[in-house]
N, C-alpha and C positions, 0 to 999 in steps of 0.2 A: 640478249635473246629474251623475248617476252613470252610469258606462258600463254599458250593457246589452248583451245578446247581439247585438242589431242593430248597435250601435256597433262591437263587436268584429269582427263579420262584415265590416263595411265597412272597418275599419282594416287588416285583413290584406291585402286586395288593394291598398290604397293604399300600404302599407308595401312590398309586393313591387314595385309599380310604381316606387317611389322607388329601391329597390335596383337594379332593372334600368336605370333612367335614369342612375343614378350609374355603373353599370358601362359603359354605352354611352358616357358622356361620357369615361370614362378611356381608352377605345380611341383617342381622338384624341391623347391624350398619348403613348400607345404609338407611334403613327405618328411623332410628333415625335422620340421617343427612338430609334426605329429609323432614322430619317433621319440623326440625329446620329451614331449608331454606324456606319452605312454610310459616312458622310462620313469619319469617322476611319479606318475600314478602308481606304478608297480612298487616303487620305494615307499610311497605313502601307505599302500595297502599292507606291505610287510610291517611297517611301524604300527599300524592300527591293529593288526593281528597280534603283535607282541603286546601292545597295551591291553587288548582284550584278555589275553592269557594272564597278564599280571593282575588285572582287575579280578579275574576269577579266582586266582590264588589268594588275593587279599580278602575276597569275600569268604572263602573257606576258612581262612585264619580268623576272621572276625566272628564267624559262626561258632568256631571252637572256643574262642575267648568268651563269647556269650554263654555257652554251655557251662564253662568253668565258673563264670560269675553267678549263674543260677544255682549251681551246687554250693558255692560259698554262701550265697544269700540264705539258702535254706538252713545251712549250719549256723549262721549268725542268728537267724530268727529263733532257732532251737535254744541257743545259748541265752538269748535275751529273755525268753519266756521260761527258762528253767528256774526252779526255786533258788534263792540265794543260798550259797553254801556258807557255813560258819567259818570264820577265819581259823587258820591253823595256829596251834601253839598256845 
């Protein structure tokens, strides 16, 4: 049986329907992919928030350490500029 014009006229809409059906079926996989991506983004967001909190805590510790160093430095400068004490004994 050779294809005739009637066959070709019928084949075009069927082919188009198959392409549309395959396109709609792939939308479901996009939903799955988007859900997976969103899940990974949520995990990354949680990790970033944790890192930001750790960085803030480290910053506060560093500021406290700098304050202690400033206090020690002033004491050292006072000792260095104080007159020499005579040795004991």
